A tleap script that builds the chain and sets N, CA, C and O, in Angstrom:
source leaprc.protein.ff14SB
mol = sequence {
  NMET VAL ARG GLN ALA ARG ASP GLY ARG THR
  TRP ARG ILE GLY THR GLU GLN GLU VAL ALA
  TRP ILE ALA ASP GLY THR SER ALA GLY LEU
  ALA ILE THR ALA ALA ILE PRO PRO VAL PHE
  GLU ALA TYR ALA THR LEU VAL ARG PRO GLY
  GLY GLU GLY GLN GLU GLN HIE ASP GLN ALA
  VAL LEU ALA ARG LEU SER GLU TYR SER ALA
  ALA GLN ALA TRP TRP LEU GLY TYR LEU ASP
  THR GLY PRO ASP ASP ILE VAL PHE PRO ARG
  ALA PRO MET VAL THR LEU TYR ALA GLY ASP
  ASP ASP TRP THR CYS VAL GLY GLY PRO ALA
  GLY LEU VAL ASP ARG LEU LEU ARG ASP PRO
  GLU LEU GLN ALA ARG GLN VAL ALA LEU GLY
  GLN ASP ALA THR PRO PRO GLY HIE ARG SER
  CPHE
}
set mol.1.N position { 136.365 177.183 130.111 }
set mol.1.CA position { 136.582 176.279 131.343 }
set mol.1.C position { 137.229 174.907 130.840 }
set mol.1.O position { 136.386 174.236 130.245 }
set mol.2.N position { 138.365 174.357 130.903 }
set mol.2.CA position { 139.097 172.867 130.774 }
set mol.2.C position { 139.373 172.454 132.277 }
set mol.2.O position { 139.579 173.190 133.241 }
set mol.3.N position { 139.318 171.023 132.209 }
set mol.3.CA position { 139.735 170.036 133.164 }
set mol.3.C position { 141.120 169.273 132.975 }
set mol.3.O position { 141.491 168.802 131.899 }
set mol.4.N position { 141.878 169.211 134.243 }
set mol.4.CA position { 143.109 168.798 133.982 }
set mol.4.C position { 143.228 168.069 135.253 }
set mol.4.O position { 142.967 168.581 136.342 }
set mol.5.N position { 143.684 166.691 135.062 }
set mol.5.CA position { 144.089 165.989 136.193 }
set mol.5.C position { 145.589 166.009 136.714 }
set mol.5.O position { 146.554 166.083 135.954 }
set mol.6.N position { 145.679 165.932 138.174 }
set mol.6.CA position { 146.732 165.875 138.746 }
set mol.6.C position { 146.813 165.278 140.017 }
set mol.6.O position { 145.809 165.266 140.728 }
set mol.7.N position { 147.737 164.842 140.353 }
set mol.7.CA position { 147.478 164.211 142.220 }
set mol.7.C position { 146.253 163.588 142.196 }
set mol.7.O position { 145.709 163.590 143.301 }
set mol.8.N position { 145.585 163.014 141.249 }
set mol.8.CA position { 144.274 162.300 141.693 }
set mol.8.C position { 143.169 162.811 141.664 }
set mol.8.O position { 142.149 162.286 142.110 }
set mol.9.N position { 143.246 163.913 141.127 }
set mol.9.CA position { 142.288 165.107 141.690 }
set mol.9.C position { 141.780 165.496 139.906 }
set mol.9.O position { 142.234 164.981 138.884 }
set mol.10.N position { 140.879 166.394 140.011 }
set mol.10.CA position { 140.400 167.057 138.487 }
set mol.10.C position { 140.349 168.599 138.809 }
set mol.10.O position { 139.592 169.019 139.684 }
set mol.11.N position { 141.004 169.264 138.230 }
set mol.11.CA position { 141.315 170.779 138.706 }
set mol.11.C position { 140.735 171.713 137.339 }
set mol.11.O position { 141.076 171.594 136.162 }
set mol.12.N position { 139.736 172.681 137.949 }
set mol.12.CA position { 139.248 173.466 136.641 }
set mol.12.C position { 140.560 174.385 136.413 }
set mol.12.O position { 141.186 174.798 137.390 }
set mol.13.N position { 140.987 174.717 134.978 }
set mol.13.CA position { 141.970 175.705 134.479 }
set mol.13.C position { 141.349 176.451 133.536 }
set mol.13.O position { 140.679 175.864 132.687 }
set mol.14.N position { 141.443 177.662 133.519 }
set mol.14.CA position { 140.891 178.938 132.797 }
set mol.14.C position { 141.408 178.917 131.470 }
set mol.14.O position { 142.605 178.652 131.356 }
set mol.15.N position { 140.734 179.148 130.435 }
set mol.15.CA position { 140.926 179.598 129.284 }
set mol.15.C position { 141.846 180.712 128.935 }
set mol.15.O position { 142.070 181.543 129.815 }
set mol.16.N position { 142.458 180.854 127.672 }
set mol.16.CA position { 143.200 182.053 127.558 }
set mol.16.C position { 142.318 183.372 127.483 }
set mol.16.O position { 142.851 184.419 127.850 }
set mol.17.N position { 140.990 183.393 127.026 }
set mol.17.CA position { 140.273 184.341 127.061 }
set mol.17.C position { 139.784 184.432 128.967 }
set mol.17.O position { 139.665 185.528 129.515 }
set mol.18.N position { 139.606 183.365 129.579 }
set mol.18.CA position { 139.503 184.034 131.049 }
set mol.18.C position { 140.599 184.696 131.608 }
set mol.18.O position { 140.419 185.548 132.477 }
set mol.19.N position { 141.848 184.365 131.159 }
set mol.19.CA position { 142.859 185.282 131.868 }
set mol.19.C position { 143.366 186.456 131.289 }
set mol.19.O position { 144.209 187.213 131.770 }
set mol.20.N position { 142.692 186.555 130.058 }
set mol.20.CA position { 142.948 188.180 129.373 }
set mol.20.C position { 143.227 189.003 130.257 }
set mol.20.O position { 144.348 189.509 130.203 }
set mol.21.N position { 142.201 189.444 131.473 }
set mol.21.CA position { 142.038 190.277 131.996 }
set mol.21.C position { 143.475 190.814 132.952 }
set mol.21.O position { 143.747 191.914 133.432 }
set mol.22.N position { 144.135 189.632 132.966 }
set mol.22.CA position { 145.496 189.943 133.862 }
set mol.22.C position { 146.329 191.118 133.199 }
set mol.22.O position { 146.636 192.247 133.582 }
set mol.23.N position { 146.570 190.380 132.038 }
set mol.23.CA position { 147.669 190.972 130.999 }
set mol.23.C position { 146.943 192.207 130.604 }
set mol.23.O position { 147.687 193.121 130.247 }
set mol.24.N position { 145.826 192.423 130.585 }
set mol.24.CA position { 144.914 193.732 130.080 }
set mol.24.C position { 145.123 194.672 130.647 }
set mol.24.O position { 145.107 195.812 130.183 }
set mol.25.N position { 145.519 194.123 132.525 }
set mol.25.CA position { 145.282 195.068 133.459 }
set mol.25.C position { 146.234 195.453 134.057 }
set mol.25.O position { 146.111 196.066 135.117 }
set mol.26.N position { 147.323 195.197 133.546 }
set mol.26.CA position { 149.041 195.482 133.881 }
set mol.26.C position { 149.691 196.279 133.170 }
set mol.26.O position { 149.281 196.472 132.026 }
set mol.27.N position { 150.768 196.902 133.589 }
set mol.27.CA position { 151.348 197.984 132.703 }
set mol.27.C position { 152.753 197.759 133.304 }
set mol.27.O position { 152.868 197.219 134.404 }
set mol.28.N position { 153.771 198.150 132.623 }
set mol.28.CA position { 155.261 198.429 132.649 }
set mol.28.C position { 155.384 199.413 133.823 }
set mol.28.O position { 154.759 200.437 133.547 }
set mol.29.N position { 156.004 199.479 135.118 }
set mol.29.CA position { 156.582 200.150 136.025 }
set mol.29.C position { 156.894 199.478 137.401 }
set mol.29.O position { 156.975 198.259 137.553 }
set mol.30.N position { 157.063 200.438 138.416 }
set mol.30.CA position { 157.332 199.836 139.605 }
set mol.30.C position { 155.911 199.969 140.460 }
set mol.30.O position { 155.884 199.449 141.575 }
set mol.31.N position { 155.181 200.394 140.153 }
set mol.31.CA position { 153.998 200.396 141.096 }
set mol.31.C position { 153.241 198.537 140.975 }
set mol.31.O position { 153.577 197.711 140.125 }
set mol.32.N position { 152.220 198.323 142.068 }
set mol.32.CA position { 152.019 196.916 141.988 }
set mol.32.C position { 151.161 196.895 140.894 }
set mol.32.O position { 150.570 195.835 141.105 }
set mol.33.N position { 150.736 197.305 139.964 }
set mol.33.CA position { 150.003 197.268 138.961 }
set mol.33.C position { 150.734 196.675 137.731 }
set mol.33.O position { 149.967 196.405 136.807 }
set mol.34.N position { 152.103 196.400 137.501 }
set mol.34.CA position { 153.120 195.890 137.290 }
set mol.34.C position { 152.834 194.339 136.982 }
set mol.34.O position { 152.911 193.665 135.955 }
set mol.35.N position { 152.484 194.070 138.264 }
set mol.35.CA position { 152.165 192.559 138.442 }
set mol.35.C position { 150.824 192.363 138.599 }
set mol.35.O position { 150.530 191.384 137.912 }
set mol.36.N position { 149.776 192.835 139.203 }
set mol.36.CA position { 148.558 192.600 139.389 }
set mol.36.C position { 147.260 193.942 139.102 }
set mol.36.O position { 147.194 195.031 139.672 }
set mol.37.N position { 146.327 193.371 138.019 }
set mol.37.CA position { 145.323 194.469 137.815 }
set mol.37.C position { 145.022 195.108 139.136 }
set mol.37.O position { 145.120 194.547 140.227 }
set mol.38.N position { 144.648 196.334 138.921 }
set mol.38.CA position { 143.903 197.448 140.072 }
set mol.38.C position { 142.290 197.051 140.096 }
set mol.38.O position { 141.352 197.841 139.983 }
set mol.39.N position { 142.220 195.580 140.277 }
set mol.39.CA position { 140.674 195.450 140.373 }
set mol.39.C position { 140.522 194.642 141.804 }
set mol.39.O position { 139.600 193.836 141.930 }
set mol.40.N position { 141.447 194.880 142.870 }
set mol.40.CA position { 141.331 194.133 144.028 }
set mol.40.C position { 141.148 195.376 145.258 }
set mol.40.O position { 141.553 196.530 145.118 }
set mol.41.N position { 140.351 194.769 146.634 }
set mol.41.CA position { 140.486 195.600 147.335 }
set mol.41.C position { 141.834 196.077 147.912 }
set mol.41.O position { 142.118 197.274 147.952 }
set mol.42.N position { 142.583 195.192 148.319 }
set mol.42.CA position { 143.903 195.221 148.857 }
set mol.42.C position { 145.256 194.564 148.038 }
set mol.42.O position { 145.240 193.592 147.282 }
set mol.43.N position { 146.372 195.359 148.409 }
set mol.43.CA position { 147.676 194.825 147.878 }
set mol.43.C position { 148.879 194.193 148.734 }
set mol.43.O position { 149.047 194.569 149.894 }
set mol.44.N position { 149.610 193.348 148.219 }
set mol.44.CA position { 150.747 193.515 149.211 }
set mol.44.C position { 151.856 193.043 148.644 }
set mol.44.O position { 151.581 192.618 147.522 }
set mol.45.N position { 153.430 192.875 149.013 }
set mol.45.CA position { 154.261 192.325 148.459 }
set mol.45.C position { 154.536 191.539 149.576 }
set mol.45.O position { 154.195 191.872 150.711 }
set mol.46.N position { 155.349 190.149 149.217 }
set mol.46.CA position { 155.863 189.036 150.231 }
set mol.46.C position { 157.499 188.679 149.508 }
set mol.46.O position { 157.719 188.294 148.359 }
set mol.47.N position { 158.530 188.961 150.640 }
set mol.47.CA position { 159.612 188.805 150.469 }
set mol.47.C position { 159.977 187.229 149.850 }
set mol.47.O position { 159.218 186.375 150.309 }
set mol.48.N position { 160.578 186.926 149.291 }
set mol.48.CA position { 160.986 185.374 149.197 }
set mol.48.C position { 161.991 185.229 149.832 }
set mol.48.O position { 162.969 185.829 149.387 }
set mol.49.N position { 162.181 184.423 151.073 }
set mol.49.CA position { 163.334 184.377 151.792 }
set mol.49.C position { 164.412 183.333 150.924 }
set mol.49.O position { 165.589 183.677 150.820 }
set mol.50.N position { 164.036 182.315 150.441 }
set mol.50.CA position { 164.894 181.168 149.534 }
set mol.50.C position { 165.884 180.398 150.301 }
set mol.50.O position { 166.021 180.847 151.439 }
set mol.51.N position { 166.460 179.597 150.088 }
set mol.51.CA position { 166.980 178.654 150.751 }
set mol.51.C position { 166.103 177.576 151.533 }
set mol.51.O position { 165.256 176.845 151.019 }
set mol.52.N position { 166.494 177.622 152.958 }
set mol.52.CA position { 165.533 176.540 154.058 }
set mol.52.C position { 164.459 177.117 154.331 }
set mol.52.O position { 163.466 176.514 154.738 }
set mol.53.N position { 164.527 178.528 154.119 }
set mol.53.CA position { 163.238 178.951 154.604 }
set mol.53.C position { 162.126 179.314 153.385 }
set mol.53.O position { 161.133 180.025 153.543 }
set mol.54.N position { 162.441 178.806 152.422 }
set mol.54.CA position { 161.704 178.825 151.084 }
set mol.54.C position { 160.149 177.948 151.251 }
set mol.54.O position { 159.010 178.308 150.955 }
set mol.55.N position { 160.630 176.745 151.814 }
set mol.55.CA position { 159.193 175.816 151.860 }
set mol.55.C position { 158.310 176.429 152.775 }
set mol.55.O position { 157.124 176.523 152.456 }
set mol.56.N position { 158.787 176.955 154.101 }
set mol.56.CA position { 157.859 177.154 155.150 }
set mol.56.C position { 157.010 178.465 154.222 }
set mol.56.O position { 155.828 178.238 153.963 }
set mol.57.N position { 157.523 179.603 153.811 }
set mol.57.CA position { 157.286 180.748 153.106 }
set mol.57.C position { 156.039 180.270 152.045 }
set mol.57.O position { 154.874 180.665 152.087 }
set mol.58.N position { 156.582 179.386 151.165 }
set mol.58.CA position { 155.414 178.820 150.202 }
set mol.58.C position { 154.013 178.081 151.086 }
set mol.58.O position { 152.804 178.111 150.855 }
set mol.59.N position { 154.660 177.568 151.951 }
set mol.59.CA position { 153.231 176.627 152.621 }
set mol.59.C position { 152.166 177.497 153.244 }
set mol.59.O position { 150.956 177.283 153.318 }
set mol.60.N position { 153.168 178.947 153.853 }
set mol.60.CA position { 152.008 179.933 154.609 }
set mol.60.C position { 151.468 180.418 153.367 }
set mol.60.O position { 150.241 180.362 153.291 }
set mol.61.N position { 152.084 180.880 152.379 }
set mol.61.CA position { 151.240 181.763 151.453 }
set mol.61.C position { 150.234 180.937 150.740 }
set mol.61.O position { 149.200 181.478 150.347 }
set mol.62.N position { 150.457 179.607 150.528 }
set mol.62.CA position { 149.319 178.673 149.940 }
set mol.62.C position { 148.400 178.530 151.001 }
set mol.62.O position { 147.246 178.381 150.602 }
set mol.63.N position { 148.552 178.528 152.295 }
set mol.63.CA position { 147.672 178.349 153.204 }
set mol.63.C position { 146.673 179.486 153.440 }
set mol.63.O position { 145.456 179.342 153.557 }
set mol.64.N position { 147.354 180.637 153.495 }
set mol.64.CA position { 146.301 181.934 153.571 }
set mol.64.C position { 145.563 182.091 152.072 }
set mol.64.O position { 144.368 182.383 152.112 }
set mol.65.N position { 146.195 181.915 150.723 }
set mol.65.CA position { 145.395 181.816 149.540 }
set mol.65.C position { 144.405 180.867 149.835 }
set mol.65.O position { 143.235 181.168 149.601 }
set mol.66.N position { 144.703 179.679 150.350 }
set mol.66.CA position { 143.483 178.702 150.308 }
set mol.66.C position { 142.399 179.137 150.994 }
set mol.66.O position { 141.284 178.878 150.541 }
set mol.67.N position { 142.527 179.821 152.119 }
set mol.67.CA position { 141.445 180.610 152.828 }
set mol.67.C position { 140.427 181.364 152.220 }
set mol.67.O position { 139.320 181.523 152.734 }
set mol.68.N position { 140.887 181.991 150.771 }
set mol.68.CA position { 140.057 182.921 150.337 }
set mol.68.C position { 139.659 182.622 149.028 }
set mol.68.O position { 138.968 183.377 148.345 }
set mol.69.N position { 140.193 181.254 148.576 }
set mol.69.CA position { 139.999 180.940 147.077 }
set mol.69.C position { 139.064 179.710 147.310 }
set mol.69.O position { 138.973 178.957 146.341 }
set mol.70.N position { 138.510 179.451 148.180 }
set mol.70.CA position { 137.716 177.777 147.685 }
set mol.70.C position { 136.838 177.779 146.682 }
set mol.70.O position { 136.379 176.689 146.343 }
set mol.71.N position { 136.551 178.592 146.215 }
set mol.71.CA position { 135.744 178.910 144.888 }
set mol.71.C position { 136.313 179.115 143.791 }
set mol.71.O position { 135.556 179.394 142.861 }
set mol.72.N position { 137.521 179.070 143.551 }
set mol.72.CA position { 138.525 179.348 142.446 }
set mol.72.C position { 139.388 177.959 142.818 }
set mol.72.O position { 140.399 178.162 143.490 }
set mol.73.N position { 139.200 177.056 142.582 }
set mol.73.CA position { 139.955 175.781 142.793 }
set mol.73.C position { 140.806 175.968 141.646 }
set mol.73.O position { 141.655 175.115 141.905 }
set mol.74.N position { 141.228 176.564 140.401 }
set mol.74.CA position { 142.045 176.678 139.483 }
set mol.74.C position { 143.026 177.756 139.459 }
set mol.74.O position { 143.893 177.827 138.588 }
set mol.75.N position { 142.907 178.524 140.325 }
set mol.75.CA position { 143.624 179.402 140.595 }
set mol.75.C position { 145.359 179.181 140.687 }
set mol.75.O position { 146.190 179.985 140.266 }
set mol.76.N position { 145.638 177.886 141.344 }
set mol.76.CA position { 147.039 177.088 141.223 }
set mol.76.C position { 147.736 177.141 140.118 }
set mol.76.O position { 148.957 177.300 140.098 }
set mol.77.N position { 146.841 176.980 138.881 }
set mol.77.CA position { 147.279 177.217 137.520 }
set mol.77.C position { 148.389 177.979 136.968 }
set mol.77.O position { 149.333 177.692 136.232 }
set mol.78.N position { 147.873 179.347 137.718 }
set mol.78.CA position { 148.640 180.461 137.787 }
set mol.78.C position { 149.580 180.845 138.528 }
set mol.78.O position { 149.930 182.014 138.366 }
set mol.79.N position { 150.121 180.231 139.313 }
set mol.79.CA position { 151.087 180.565 140.244 }
set mol.79.C position { 152.476 180.182 139.735 }
set mol.79.O position { 152.909 179.049 139.523 }
set mol.80.N position { 152.974 181.150 139.611 }
set mol.80.CA position { 154.599 180.713 138.360 }
set mol.80.C position { 155.442 181.417 139.648 }
set mol.80.O position { 155.103 182.550 139.988 }
set mol.81.N position { 156.348 180.854 140.234 }
set mol.81.CA position { 157.447 181.603 141.203 }
set mol.81.C position { 158.698 181.370 140.789 }
set mol.81.O position { 159.583 181.192 141.626 }
set mol.82.N position { 158.987 181.333 139.333 }
set mol.82.CA position { 160.176 181.261 139.086 }
set mol.82.C position { 160.512 180.009 138.922 }
set mol.82.O position { 159.894 179.262 138.163 }
set mol.83.N position { 161.568 179.635 139.645 }
set mol.83.CA position { 162.214 178.126 139.761 }
set mol.83.C position { 161.295 177.157 140.112 }
set mol.83.O position { 161.531 176.093 139.540 }
set mol.84.N position { 160.263 177.131 140.897 }
set mol.84.CA position { 159.577 176.284 141.565 }
set mol.84.C position { 158.795 175.507 139.985 }
set mol.84.O position { 158.788 176.003 138.858 }
set mol.85.N position { 158.285 174.358 140.368 }
set mol.85.CA position { 157.696 173.522 139.451 }
set mol.85.C position { 156.101 174.142 139.000 }
set mol.85.O position { 155.229 174.250 139.862 }
set mol.86.N position { 155.908 174.436 137.896 }
set mol.86.CA position { 154.748 175.045 137.510 }
set mol.86.C position { 153.632 173.864 137.834 }
set mol.86.O position { 153.932 172.670 137.865 }
set mol.87.N position { 152.501 174.299 138.036 }
set mol.87.CA position { 151.627 173.305 138.796 }
set mol.87.C position { 150.633 172.413 137.195 }
set mol.87.O position { 150.213 171.285 136.935 }
set mol.88.N position { 150.660 173.368 136.717 }
set mol.88.CA position { 150.008 172.682 135.325 }
set mol.88.C position { 150.706 173.350 133.894 }
set mol.88.O position { 150.249 174.318 133.287 }
set mol.89.N position { 151.893 172.596 133.541 }
set mol.89.CA position { 152.487 173.442 132.632 }
set mol.89.C position { 151.902 173.854 131.311 }
set mol.89.O position { 152.490 174.658 130.587 }
set mol.90.N position { 150.384 173.140 130.888 }
set mol.90.CA position { 149.708 173.672 129.556 }
set mol.90.C position { 148.633 174.698 129.961 }
set mol.90.O position { 147.895 175.157 129.090 }
set mol.91.N position { 148.497 175.134 131.444 }
set mol.91.CA position { 147.737 176.363 131.701 }
set mol.91.C position { 148.343 177.522 131.148 }
set mol.91.O position { 149.558 177.718 131.169 }
set mol.92.N position { 147.546 178.252 130.678 }
set mol.92.CA position { 147.707 179.558 129.981 }
set mol.92.C position { 148.316 180.550 130.873 }
set mol.92.O position { 147.717 180.980 131.859 }
set mol.93.N position { 149.726 180.990 130.478 }
set mol.93.CA position { 150.838 181.885 131.562 }
set mol.93.C position { 150.566 183.308 131.007 }
set mol.93.O position { 150.227 183.530 129.845 }
set mol.94.N position { 150.736 184.170 131.888 }
set mol.94.CA position { 150.570 185.501 131.568 }
set mol.94.C position { 152.105 186.288 131.971 }
set mol.94.O position { 152.580 186.225 133.105 }
set mol.95.N position { 152.709 186.966 130.917 }
set mol.95.CA position { 154.192 187.337 131.236 }
set mol.95.C position { 153.979 188.539 131.819 }
set mol.95.O position { 153.275 189.339 131.203 }
set mol.96.N position { 154.560 188.935 133.178 }
set mol.96.CA position { 154.429 190.229 133.695 }
set mol.96.C position { 155.544 190.824 134.001 }
set mol.96.O position { 156.161 190.149 134.825 }
set mol.97.N position { 156.135 191.876 133.682 }
set mol.97.CA position { 157.154 192.643 134.041 }
set mol.97.C position { 158.392 191.621 133.724 }
set mol.97.O position { 158.198 190.601 133.062 }
set mol.98.N position { 159.798 191.999 134.293 }
set mol.98.CA position { 161.027 191.144 134.105 }
set mol.98.C position { 160.864 189.626 134.633 }
set mol.98.O position { 161.064 188.532 134.104 }
set mol.99.N position { 160.352 190.095 136.084 }
set mol.99.CA position { 160.291 188.363 136.690 }
set mol.99.C position { 161.486 188.005 137.274 }
set mol.99.O position { 161.621 186.811 137.541 }
set mol.100.N position { 162.689 189.022 137.621 }
set mol.100.CA position { 163.846 188.891 138.289 }
set mol.100.C position { 163.832 189.164 139.786 }
set mol.100.O position { 164.868 189.119 140.449 }
set mol.101.N position { 162.529 189.475 140.360 }
set mol.101.CA position { 162.432 190.020 141.458 }
set mol.101.C position { 162.456 189.043 142.465 }
set mol.101.O position { 162.053 187.902 142.239 }
set mol.102.N position { 162.947 189.435 143.693 }
set mol.102.CA position { 162.752 188.484 144.631 }
set mol.102.C position { 161.626 188.349 145.716 }
set mol.102.O position { 161.628 187.726 146.777 }
set mol.103.N position { 160.856 188.970 145.240 }
set mol.103.CA position { 159.370 189.095 146.090 }
set mol.103.C position { 158.237 188.989 145.199 }
set mol.103.O position { 158.385 189.318 144.022 }
set mol.104.N position { 157.046 188.540 145.649 }
set mol.104.CA position { 155.987 187.928 145.189 }
set mol.104.C position { 154.844 189.318 145.341 }
set mol.104.O position { 154.732 189.879 146.431 }
set mol.105.N position { 154.220 189.671 144.397 }
set mol.105.CA position { 152.911 190.439 144.653 }
set mol.105.C position { 151.654 190.006 144.527 }
set mol.105.O position { 151.419 189.451 143.454 }
set mol.106.N position { 150.430 190.115 145.584 }
set mol.106.CA position { 149.706 189.627 145.989 }
set mol.106.C position { 148.280 190.645 145.760 }
set mol.106.O position { 148.421 191.853 145.954 }
set mol.107.N position { 147.217 190.223 145.434 }
set mol.107.CA position { 146.054 191.055 145.547 }
set mol.107.C position { 144.752 190.472 145.753 }
set mol.107.O position { 144.231 189.595 145.065 }
set mol.108.N position { 144.275 191.049 146.774 }
set mol.108.CA position { 142.810 190.110 146.936 }
set mol.108.C position { 142.034 190.984 148.017 }
set mol.108.O position { 142.135 192.200 148.183 }
set mol.109.N position { 141.298 190.152 148.659 }
set mol.109.CA position { 139.978 191.265 149.753 }
set mol.109.C position { 140.971 191.229 150.870 }
set mol.109.O position { 141.698 190.283 151.175 }
set mol.110.N position { 140.880 192.564 151.507 }
set mol.110.CA position { 141.416 193.085 152.849 }
set mol.110.C position { 141.856 192.072 153.806 }
set mol.110.O position { 142.991 191.942 154.265 }
set mol.111.N position { 140.906 191.433 154.028 }
set mol.111.CA position { 141.262 190.402 154.753 }
set mol.111.C position { 142.160 189.288 154.411 }
set mol.111.O position { 142.499 188.551 155.337 }
set mol.112.N position { 142.572 189.064 153.294 }
set mol.112.CA position { 143.502 188.160 152.743 }
set mol.112.C position { 144.762 188.795 153.044 }
set mol.112.O position { 145.694 188.192 153.576 }
set mol.113.N position { 144.803 190.208 152.652 }
set mol.113.CA position { 146.133 190.972 152.949 }
set mol.113.C position { 146.407 191.308 154.465 }
set mol.113.O position { 147.507 191.573 154.952 }
set mol.114.N position { 145.333 191.252 155.043 }
set mol.114.CA position { 145.616 191.511 156.582 }
set mol.114.C position { 146.323 190.228 157.193 }
set mol.114.O position { 147.306 190.336 157.926 }
set mol.115.N position { 145.692 188.850 156.802 }
set mol.115.CA position { 146.084 187.593 157.283 }
set mol.115.C position { 147.624 187.616 156.754 }
set mol.115.O position { 148.504 187.660 157.614 }
set mol.116.N position { 147.983 187.588 155.411 }
set mol.116.CA position { 149.330 187.641 154.936 }
set mol.116.C position { 150.309 188.610 155.759 }
set mol.116.O position { 151.362 188.125 156.174 }
set mol.117.N position { 150.055 189.763 155.977 }
set mol.117.CA position { 150.847 190.912 157.104 }
set mol.117.C position { 150.995 189.900 158.433 }
set mol.117.O position { 152.060 189.522 158.921 }
set mol.118.N position { 149.869 189.618 158.810 }
set mol.118.CA position { 150.293 188.688 160.219 }
set mol.118.C position { 150.421 187.353 160.430 }
set mol.118.O position { 150.079 186.707 161.420 }
set mol.119.N position { 150.889 187.024 159.525 }
set mol.119.CA position { 151.704 185.526 159.369 }
set mol.119.C position { 152.890 185.482 159.823 }
set mol.119.O position { 153.627 185.960 158.960 }
set mol.120.N position { 153.611 185.085 160.935 }
set mol.120.CA position { 155.091 185.163 161.002 }
set mol.120.C position { 156.066 184.386 160.727 }
set mol.120.O position { 157.170 184.178 161.229 }
set mol.121.N position { 155.271 183.831 159.513 }
set mol.121.CA position { 156.227 182.829 158.233 }
set mol.121.C position { 156.335 183.807 157.293 }
set mol.121.O position { 156.981 183.409 156.324 }
set mol.122.N position { 155.980 184.858 157.204 }
set mol.122.CA position { 156.030 185.568 156.080 }
set mol.122.C position { 156.647 187.174 156.277 }
set mol.122.O position { 156.364 187.881 157.243 }
set mol.123.N position { 157.514 187.569 155.191 }
set mol.123.CA position { 157.778 188.938 155.315 }
set mol.123.C position { 157.211 189.914 154.391 }
set mol.123.O position { 157.840 190.366 153.434 }
set mol.124.N position { 155.355 190.406 154.857 }
set mol.124.CA position { 154.605 190.848 153.885 }
set mol.124.C position { 154.697 192.524 154.599 }
set mol.124.O position { 155.201 193.042 155.596 }
set mol.125.N position { 153.947 192.920 153.509 }
set mol.125.CA position { 154.012 194.627 153.339 }
set mol.125.C position { 152.896 194.985 152.500 }
set mol.125.O position { 152.665 194.520 151.384 }
set mol.126.N position { 152.041 196.077 153.290 }
set mol.126.CA position { 150.744 196.263 152.308 }
set mol.126.C position { 151.311 197.439 151.345 }
set mol.126.O position { 152.135 198.311 151.623 }
set mol.127.N position { 150.674 197.220 150.220 }
set mol.127.CA position { 151.232 198.336 149.035 }
set mol.127.C position { 149.953 199.114 148.538 }
set mol.127.O position { 148.860 198.548 148.531 }
set mol.128.N position { 150.058 200.020 148.251 }
set mol.128.CA position { 148.750 201.026 147.527 }
set mol.128.C position { 148.636 201.089 146.208 }
set mol.128.O position { 149.730 200.902 145.674 }
set mol.129.N position { 147.831 201.261 145.510 }
set mol.129.CA position { 147.939 201.166 143.865 }
set mol.129.C position { 148.609 202.738 143.785 }
set mol.129.O position { 148.329 203.689 144.515 }
set mol.130.N position { 149.455 202.700 142.810 }
set mol.130.CA position { 150.252 203.824 142.805 }
set mol.130.C position { 151.906 203.766 143.202 }
set mol.130.O position { 152.866 204.183 142.554 }
set mol.131.N position { 151.865 203.154 144.389 }
set mol.131.CA position { 153.280 203.281 145.361 }
set mol.131.C position { 154.114 202.206 144.744 }
set mol.131.O position { 153.732 201.206 144.135 }
set mol.132.N position { 155.271 202.585 145.009 }
set mol.132.CA position { 156.231 201.632 144.536 }
set mol.132.C position { 156.286 200.623 145.367 }
set mol.132.O position { 156.436 200.855 146.567 }
set mol.133.N position { 156.167 199.213 144.855 }
set mol.133.CA position { 155.939 197.893 145.033 }
set mol.133.C position { 156.985 197.141 145.614 }
set mol.133.O position { 156.882 196.049 146.173 }
set mol.134.N position { 158.394 198.083 145.362 }
set mol.134.CA position { 159.532 197.630 145.679 }
set mol.134.C position { 160.071 197.282 147.217 }
set mol.134.O position { 160.924 198.080 147.604 }
set mol.135.N position { 159.758 196.341 148.063 }
set mol.135.CA position { 160.028 196.294 149.308 }
set mol.135.C position { 161.081 196.727 149.487 }
set mol.135.O position { 161.980 196.522 148.672 }
set mol.136.N position { 161.336 197.709 151.006 }
set mol.136.CA position { 162.598 198.320 151.415 }
set mol.136.C position { 163.659 197.616 151.188 }
set mol.136.O position { 163.445 196.406 151.124 }
set mol.137.N position { 164.823 197.982 151.032 }
set mol.137.CA position { 166.306 197.328 150.919 }
set mol.137.C position { 166.160 196.630 149.546 }
set mol.137.O position { 167.300 196.596 149.084 }
set mol.138.N position { 165.282 196.046 148.657 }
set mol.138.CA position { 165.478 195.260 147.709 }
set mol.138.C position { 165.354 196.382 146.169 }
set mol.138.O position { 164.923 197.527 146.307 }
set mol.139.N position { 165.756 195.892 144.887 }
set mol.139.CA position { 165.726 196.601 143.991 }
set mol.139.C position { 165.151 195.664 142.901 }
set mol.139.O position { 165.312 194.445 142.947 }
set mol.140.N position { 164.444 196.322 141.881 }
set mol.140.CA position { 163.689 195.999 141.038 }
set mol.140.C position { 164.559 195.753 139.820 }
set mol.140.O position { 165.378 196.647 139.607 }
set mol.141.N position { 164.555 194.955 139.161 }
set mol.141.CA position { 165.347 194.722 138.025 }
set mol.141.C position { 164.874 194.992 136.679 }
set mol.141.O position { 165.604 194.772 135.712 }
savepdb mol mol.pdb
quit
């Protein structure tokens, strides 16, 4: 574990070895495991609205994730949402699938997925392991 300063705070950042389980637990395909290792209780996809709705979407996702990650402050270093700024540019990155999709995959406790599904700012859909994670009406590239 290393520490990096940002915005007046010091954050714990995982090392290459600490994030290796992500790359080791994912495989190519359309299932949720193309983006997230099969180690979580529940999974969901979140459609990214783009445009004016993107900021509200991002704030809602961060609020729900924050409720379930208080003991893991370093997780923010791994959020890579494409065109958005990377929180910690020197944090180890894991490349997963093509990255051209217009949705985000999430894995975690069932309570987190339930909160994401019920959040009015989000267009979330629960996904089971082995199920095609592509949201209805979208294409995987």
